[in-house]
Structure formats: structure tokens, C-alpha cells
C-alpha positions as a Markdown table, in Angstrom:
| # | Residue | x | y | z |
|---|---|---|---|---|
| 1 | Met | 0.0 | 0.0 | 0.0 |
| 2 | His | 1.4 | 3.4 | -1.0 |
| 3 | Ser | 2.1 | 6.0 | 1.7 |
| 4 | His | -0.6 | 8.4 | 0.3 |
| 5 | Glu | -3.2 | 5.6 | 0.5 |
| 6 | Gln | -2.2 | 4.8 | 4.0 |
| 7 | Ala | -2.5 | 8.4 | 4.9 |
| 8 | Arg | -6.0 | 8.6 | 3.3 |
| 9 | Asn | -7.1 | 5.4 | 5.1 |
| 10 | Phe | -5.8 | 6.8 | 8.4 |
| 11 | Ala | -7.6 | 10.1 | 7.8 |
| 12 | Asn | -10.8 | 8.2 | 7.1 |
| 13 | Glu | -10.4 | 6.2 | 10.3 |
| 14 | Leu | -9.9 | 9.3 | 12.3 |
| 15 | Met | -13.0 | 11.0 | 10.8 |
| 16 | Gly | -15.0 | 7.9 | 11.7 |
| 17 | Arg | -13.7 | 8.1 | 15.2 |
| 18 | Ile | -14.5 | 11.8 | 15.4 |
| 19 | Tyr | -18.0 | 11.2 | 14.0 |
| 20 | Val | -18.8 | 8.6 | 16.5 |
| 21 | Ala | -17.4 | 10.6 | 19.4 |
| 22 | Leu | -19.4 | 13.6 | 18.3 |
| 23 | Arg | -22.5 | 11.5 | 18.2 |
| 24 | Asp | -21.9 | 10.0 | 21.6 |
| 25 | Gly | -20.6 | 13.2 | 23.2 |
| 26 | Thr | -17.2 | 11.8 | 24.0 |
| 27 | Leu | -14.9 | 13.8 | 21.7 |
| 28 | Asp | -11.5 | 15.0 | 22.9 |
| 29 | Ala | -8.9 | 17.1 | 21.2 |
| 30 | Glu | -6.4 | 14.4 | 20.3 |
| 31 | Pro | -8.0 | 12.9 | 17.2 |
| 32 | Val | -9.2 | 16.3 | 16.0 |
| 33 | Ile | -5.7 | 17.8 | 16.2 |
| 34 | Thr | -4.2 | 14.7 | 14.5 |
| 35 | Leu | -6.7 | 15.1 | 11.7 |
| 36 | Ala | -6.0 | 18.8 | 11.3 |
| 37 | Cys | -2.2 | 17.9 | 10.9 |
| 38 | Leu | -3.0 | 15.3 | 8.2 |
| 39 | Leu | -5.2 | 17.7 | 6.3 |
| 40 | Glu | -2.6 | 20.4 | 6.5 |
| 41 | Glu | 0.1 | 18.0 | 5.3 |
| 42 | Ala | -2.1 | 17.0 | 2.4 |
| 43 | Gly | -2.5 | 20.6 | 1.4 |
| 44 | Arg | -6.1 | 20.9 | 2.6 |
| 45 | Ser | -5.6 | 23.9 | 4.9 |
| 46 | Thr | -8.8 | 25.5 | 6.2 |
| 47 | Pro | -9.7 | 28.0 | 8.9 |
| 48 | Ala | -10.5 | 25.0 | 11.2 |
| 49 | Thr | -7.2 | 23.3 | 10.7 |
| 50 | Arg | -5.2 | 26.5 | 11.2 |
| 51 | Glu | -7.1 | 27.4 | 14.4 |
| 52 | Leu | -6.4 | 23.9 | 15.8 |
| 53 | Leu | -2.7 | 24.0 | 15.0 |
| 54 | Glu | -2.2 | 27.6 | 16.1 |
| 55 | Arg | -4.0 | 27.5 | 19.4 |
| 56 | Pro | -2.5 | 25.8 | 22.5 |
| 57 | Thr | -4.2 | 22.6 | 23.1 |
| 58 | Ala | -4.8 | 23.5 | 26.7 |
| 59 | Asp | -6.9 | 26.5 | 25.6 |
| 60 | Leu | -9.3 | 24.4 | 23.6 |
| 61 | Thr | -12.6 | 24.0 | 25.5 |
| 62 | Thr | -15.0 | 21.1 | 25.0 |
| 63 | Thr | -17.2 | 23.5 | 23.0 |
| 64 | Asp | -14.2 | 24.5 | 20.8 |
| 65 | Val | -13.3 | 20.8 | 20.2 |
| 66 | Thr | -16.9 | 20.0 | 19.3 |
| 67 | Arg | -17.2 | 23.0 | 17.0 |
| 68 | Leu | -13.9 | 22.3 | 15.2 |
| 69 | Gly | -14.5 | 18.6 | 14.9 |
| 70 | Lys | -17.8 | 19.2 | 13.2 |
| 71 | Lys | -16.1 | 21.8 | 10.9 |
| 72 | Leu | -13.3 | 19.4 | 9.9 |
| 73 | Leu | -15.8 | 16.7 | 9.0 |
| 74 | Leu | -17.8 | 19.2 | 7.0 |
| 75 | Asp | -14.7 | 20.6 | 5.2 |
| 76 | Ala | -13.6 | 17.1 | 4.4 |
| 77 | Arg | -17.1 | 16.2 | 3.1 |
| 78 | Phe | -17.1 | 13.2 | 5.4 |
| 79 | Glu | -20.1 | 10.9 | 5.2 |
| 80 | Pro | -20.7 | 8.1 | 7.7 |
| 81 | Thr | -20.8 | 4.5 | 6.6 |
| 82 | Phe | -23.6 | 2.0 | 7.4 |
| 83 | Ala | -21.2 | 0.5 | 9.9 |
| 84 | Leu | -20.8 | 3.8 | 11.7 |
| 85 | Glu | -24.5 | 4.7 | 11.5 |
| 86 | Pro | -26.6 | 1.5 | 11.2 |
| 87 | Ser | -29.8 | 3.6 | 11.5 |
| 88 | Leu | -29.2 | 4.8 | 8.0 |
| 89 | Trp | -29.5 | 1.2 | 6.7 |
| 90 | Val | -32.6 | 0.6 | 8.8 |
| 91 | Thr | -34.3 | 3.7 | 7.3 |
| 92 | Leu | -33.5 | 2.5 | 3.8 |
| 93 | Glu | -34.9 | -1.0 | 4.5 |
| 94 | Gln | -38.0 | 0.5 | 5.9 |
| 95 | Ala | -38.4 | 2.5 | 2.7 |
| 96 | Leu | -37.9 | -0.6 | 0.6 |
| 97 | Lys | -40.8 | -2.3 | 2.4 |
| 98 | Leu | -43.1 | 0.6 | 1.4 |
| 99 | Val | -41.8 | 0.6 | -2.2 |
| 100 | Glu | -42.4 | -3.2 | -2.3 |
| 101 | Arg | -46.1 | -2.5 | -1.8 |
| 102 | Asp | -46.1 | -0.7 | -5.1 |
| 103 | Val | -44.1 | -3.4 | -6.8 |
| 104 | Arg | -46.6 | -6.1 | -5.7 |
| 105 | Ser | -49.7 | -4.0 | -6.3 |
| 106 | Thr | -48.6 | -3.6 | -9.9 |
| 107 | Gly | -48.4 | -7.4 | -10.3 |
| 108 | Leu | -44.6 | -7.9 | -10.2 |
| 109 | Thr | -43.2 | -10.9 | -8.4 |
| 110 | Gly | -39.7 | -12.0 | -7.5 |
| 111 | Pro | -37.2 | -11.3 | -4.7 |
| 112 | Leu | -36.6 | -7.6 | -3.8 |
| 113 | Gln | -34.0 | -6.7 | -1.2 |
| 114 | Leu | -31.4 | -4.1 | -0.1 |
| 115 | Val | -27.9 | -5.4 | -0.5 |
| 116 | Ile | -24.2 | -4.5 | -0.5 |
| 117 | Pro | -22.8 | -6.7 | -3.3 |
| 118 | Asp | -19.3 | -8.3 | -2.9 |
| 119 | Trp | -18.2 | -6.6 | -6.1 |
| 120 | Asp | -18.9 | -3.0 | -4.7 |
| 121 | Asp | -16.3 | -1.7 | -2.2 |
| 122 | Ser | -17.7 | 1.9 | -2.4 |
| 123 | Gly | -20.0 | 1.6 | 0.6 |
| 124 | His | -23.1 | 1.9 | -1.4 |
| 125 | Ala | -26.4 | 0.0 | -0.9 |
| 126 | Trp | -28.2 | -1.4 | -3.9 |
| 127 | Val | -31.7 | -2.5 | -4.6 |
| 128 | Glu | -31.6 | -6.0 | -6.0 |
| 129 | Phe | -34.6 | -7.4 | -8.0 |
| 130 | Arg | -34.6 | -11.0 | -9.2 |
| 131 | Gly | -30.9 | -11.3 | -8.5 |
| 132 | Gly | -29.9 | -8.1 | -10.4 |
| 133 | Cys | -28.7 | -4.6 | -9.5 |
| 134 | Gln | -28.5 | -1.6 | -11.7 |
| 135 | Gly | -27.8 | 2.1 | -11.5 |
| 136 | Asn | -25.3 | 4.0 | -9.2 |
| 137 | Gly | -26.1 | 2.6 | -5.8 |
| 138 | Ile | -27.4 | 4.5 | -2.8 |
| 139 | Trp | -25.2 | 6.5 | -0.5 |
| 140 | Pro | -25.7 | 5.9 | 3.3 |
| 141 | Thr | -26.6 | 9.5 | 3.8 |
| 142 | Gln | -29.7 | 9.0 | 1.5 |
| 143 | Gly | -31.1 | 7.3 | 4.5 |
| 144 | Ser | -30.9 | 10.4 | 6.7 |
| 145 | Thr | -34.6 | 11.1 | 6.5 |
| 146 | Ala | -37.5 | 8.8 | 5.9 |
| 147 | Gln | -39.0 | 10.6 | 2.9 |
| 148 | Glu | -35.7 | 11.3 | 1.1 |
| 149 | Ala | -34.9 | 7.6 | 1.7 |
| 150 | Leu | -38.3 | 6.7 | 0.0 |
| 151 | Val | -37.4 | 8.8 | -3.0 |
| 152 | Ser | -34.0 | 7.2 | -3.3 |
| 153 | Ile | -35.2 | 3.7 | -2.9 |
| 154 | Ala | -38.1 | 4.3 | -5.3 |
| 155 | Asp | -35.7 | 5.6 | -7.9 |
| 156 | Ala | -33.4 | 2.6 | -7.5 |
| 157 | Thr | -36.2 | 0.1 | -7.5 |
| 158 | Gln | -37.6 | 1.7 | -10.7 |
| 159 | Glu | -34.3 | 1.5 | -12.4 |
| 160 | Val | -33.5 | -2.1 | -11.6 |
| 161 | Ile | -37.1 | -3.2 | -12.5 |
| 162 | Met | -37.0 | -1.5 | -15.9 |
| 163 | Glu | -33.6 | -2.8 | -16.7 |
| 164 | Met | -34.4 | -6.4 | -15.7 |
| 165 | Leu | -37.9 | -6.5 | -17.3 |
| 166 | Trp | -37.3 | -4.1 | -20.2 |
| 167 | Lys | -40.5 | -2.3 | -19.6 |
| 168 | Val | -41.5 | 1.0 | -18.0 |
| 169 | Trp | -42.5 | 0.9 | -14.3 |
| 170 | Pro | -44.6 | 2.3 | -12.7 |
| 171 | Val | -47.0 | 3.7 | -15.2 |
| 172 | Cys | -49.7 | 6.4 | -14.9 |
| 173 | Pro | -53.0 | 4.8 | -15.4 |
| 174 | Ala | -54.5 | 7.9 | -17.0 |
| 175 | His | -51.7 | 8.8 | -19.4 |
| 176 | Asp | -49.7 | 5.6 | -19.9 |
| 177 | Arg | -46.5 | 7.4 | -19.0 |
| 178 | Gly | -43.7 | 6.4 | -16.7 |
| 179 | Leu | -43.9 | 8.0 | -13.2 |
| 180 | Arg | -41.1 | 9.6 | -11.3 |
| 181 | Ala | -40.6 | 9.6 | -7.5 |
| 182 | Glu | -40.3 | 13.1 | -6.2 |
| 183 | Leu | -40.7 | 15.0 | -2.9 |
| 184 | Glu | -44.1 | 16.8 | -2.9 |
| 185 | His | -44.8 | 18.9 | 0.2 |
| 186 | Glu | -42.0 | 17.0 | 1.9 |
| 187 | Ala | -43.6 | 13.6 | 1.1 |
| 188 | Ala | -42.4 | 11.0 | -1.4 |
| 189 | Ala | -44.9 | 10.7 | -4.3 |
| 190 | Trp | -45.2 | 9.1 | -7.7 |
| 191 | Arg | -45.6 | 12.0 | -10.2 |
| 192 | Cys | -46.7 | 12.1 | -13.9 |
| 193 | Thr | -46.0 | 14.8 | -16.5 |
| 194 | Gly | -49.1 | 14.1 | -18.5 |
| 195 | Asp | -51.5 | 17.0 | -18.9 |
| 196 | Gly | -49.3 | 19.0 | -16.6 |
| 197 | Thr | -47.4 | 17.4 | -13.7 |
| 198 | His | -49.7 | 15.7 | -11.2 |
| 199 | Thr | -49.5 | 13.2 | -8.4 |
| 200 | Val | -50.7 | 9.7 | -9.0 |
| 201 | Ala | -50.1 | 8.4 | -5.5 |
| 202 | Arg | -47.8 | 8.6 | -2.5 |
| 203 | Val | -44.9 | 6.1 | -2.7 |
| 204 | Gly | -46.2 | 2.9 | -1.2 |
| 205 | Glu | -49.8 | 3.6 | -2.1 |
| 206 | Leu | -50.1 | 2.7 | -5.8 |
| 207 | Leu | -53.4 | 1.1 | -6.7 |
| 208 | Pro | -53.4 | -2.3 | -8.4 |
| 209 | Glu | -53.1 | -2.1 | -12.1 |
| 210 | Arg | -56.2 | -2.7 | -14.2 |
| 211 | His | -56.1 | -5.2 | -16.9 |
């Protein structure tokens, strides 16, 4: 492993430690200062890294360490993994259960589940339908809120179903057009663009298709 890769892995480990400590209220100055040093050495100087390295450690209060720890994670665009924040996975799984109602109500059968495939080391989750995955995967942070998780899962489910079956899903019963999952008034809904955009149903509440 190259030295720059080792440094990156160490920085990621530190950010994970800081994230967990911030969440649990146990953060101290040591990992925050170490991360600031790594970022400075990597040429990623920020006001937070400079403040941490210029101020005496003894002068840093708990409030300072918390504020600067959060700022470092924000500046580094850190996102927690499912391992660090299992609740993100739970939210996405709950969203898939709702989306599965729509899948079944439209007459589709076959296994549908949330997975992390062996071939993907990016940390994404994937919706797997009938043994296949498609698309770009789902970031852990897309499980931050229930409704945003619903939109993400609905999008991923739609993509894999259409790829596996080679047909549009789901379809507006009035206009025979494919629907799109969007947030409407902060709630996930299936929307159609026929005759002006309109809502067909909330995600999870599609009516059975008529034949």
C-alpha cells in the first residue's frame, strides 16, 4: 500500500472516530488535532485546521473541540458509513418495504431486497430485484430522513425493474407514461408529467393495475 493511500485510510479512520465521538458526546482534542495535521500535510488547509494548530491545546474548550471537529468533517465532506451509523440502513430498509407494496400492487413478483454486493467496495447500498442490480447505488446519507430515503429507494427500484424486465414501471393509469418519484410537500410521491405534472399516489400507495 502506497504512503498516500495509508494516509488517506488513516484520515478516514480518524474521521470515523470523530463522527462517533461527536454523536456520543465523548470527543476529545487528540483525534481532532491529528486530523488537522493530516489535512494540512495534504495541502487541505482550512480555517479550522489552522485554528487547531495555532492555538495551544490547553486553551481548547470542549465547545471548541466539538465545533472544530464538526467543521473538519464538513470541510472534508465526510459521510458516515452504514457500519458507523446503522440507523441509515434501517431507514432505507423500511423505505424498501413501502416501495415493495407498489411493486406487488402492480403485479410484479420476485425477490426484492437491499444489498451490498461483494463486487462493490464503495460503501453503497443497492436494490436487488430478481438477483440483479442496476444504477449507481445508494449513499448511506440518503437514509438520513424517511421521505428522502423513500425517493432514493423508489428511484433505485424503478431503475432495476425497468432494466431487468425491459419495460416502463410504474405507469400512470391515466396517461400511460412512466412515473417519477419526487418529494411533494415533503412527502415522497409518484408523479406524472401528462397534462401538466400531477401526483398519482404517495410512494407505497399505488393502486393495483387494471387489466
